[in-house]
Backbone bond lengths (Angstrom), bond angles and torsions (degrees), N, CA, C in turn:
res aa  C-N    CA-C-N  psi(-1)  N-CA   C-N-CA  omega(-1)  CA-C   N-CA-C  phi
1 M - - - 1.446 - - 1.526 108.13 -
2 N 1.298 115.42 136.00 1.461 121.51 178.07 1.529 108.10 -87.33
3 T 1.324 115.63 92.12 1.467 119.50 -176.14 1.522 112.20 -69.17
4 A 1.316 117.84 -27.91 1.466 120.17 177.57 1.527 110.06 -66.59
5 L 1.326 116.77 -41.69 1.464 120.65 177.86 1.523 110.40 -67.00
6 L 1.313 117.23 -43.07 1.459 120.70 177.97 1.522 110.81 -59.12
7 A 1.321 116.90 -43.50 1.467 120.86 178.48 1.522 110.79 -62.91
8 E 1.329 117.03 -41.70 1.470 120.27 179.44 1.524 111.16 -63.00
9 I 1.325 116.28 -44.91 1.464 120.06 179.60 1.523 110.72 -62.96
10 C 1.320 117.27 -39.62 1.468 120.96 -179.82 1.526 112.03 -67.14
11 K 1.312 117.28 -28.60 1.466 121.34 -178.31 1.526 113.26 -83.32
12 V 1.334 116.88 -19.96 1.462 120.83 -177.92 1.526 109.39 -73.58
13 A 1.327 115.36 134.33 1.466 119.77 177.55 1.521 109.42 -67.64
14 G 1.322 116.60 131.02 1.456 120.35 -179.69 1.515 111.60 -159.93
15 A 1.298 116.15 70.23 1.466 120.34 178.44 1.524 109.80 -62.24
16 P 1.329 118.23 150.81 1.460 120.62 179.07 1.534 111.81 -50.55
17 G 1.325 114.20 127.52 1.456 119.90 -178.35 1.517 113.79 89.55
18 H 1.324 117.40 -7.24 1.472 122.33 -178.76 1.530 109.53 -135.63
19 E 1.321 115.92 55.81 1.463 121.06 -175.51 1.522 113.42 -94.45
20 Q 1.321 119.38 19.18 1.464 122.84 -175.21 1.531 112.10 -55.39
21 R 1.312 118.01 -43.64 1.472 120.21 -178.63 1.523 111.25 -65.61
22 V 1.327 117.01 -40.61 1.465 120.89 177.19 1.525 109.11 -63.22
23 R 1.312 116.52 -43.81 1.466 122.31 179.03 1.526 110.73 -58.12
24 E 1.310 117.36 -43.04 1.465 121.45 -179.44 1.523 111.47 -62.74
25 V 1.324 117.31 -40.73 1.469 121.14 178.65 1.527 109.81 -64.16
26 V 1.321 116.65 -47.19 1.465 120.55 -178.80 1.525 110.52 -63.44
27 L 1.320 117.75 -45.57 1.468 120.60 179.18 1.522 111.58 -61.17
28 R 1.303 117.27 -40.65 1.466 120.99 178.14 1.526 110.45 -58.27
29 E 1.313 116.67 -40.12 1.459 121.13 -176.31 1.528 113.74 -77.56
30 V 1.320 118.24 -33.62 1.467 120.07 -175.80 1.522 113.78 -98.16
31 K 1.306 117.73 -8.00 1.469 121.73 -175.59 1.534 112.72 -52.80
32 S 1.303 117.70 -41.41 1.466 120.62 -178.05 1.535 112.68 -78.26
33 L 1.325 117.33 -6.97 1.462 121.04 -176.27 1.524 113.94 -100.07
34 V 1.340 116.98 -9.31 1.466 120.54 -175.32 1.527 111.15 -129.19
35 D 1.338 115.75 160.59 1.462 121.11 178.65 1.518 112.03 -80.03
36 E 1.325 117.20 -39.87 1.465 121.29 -177.88 1.500 110.44 -131.54
């Protein structure tokens, strides 16, 4: 488990319905692992 990534995601502000910042962190991390 990548605890540094988990900590970063937990620290990002993301109120229900406004998760754009969390989404950006996740996309940044998985972009190189997927085709689309």
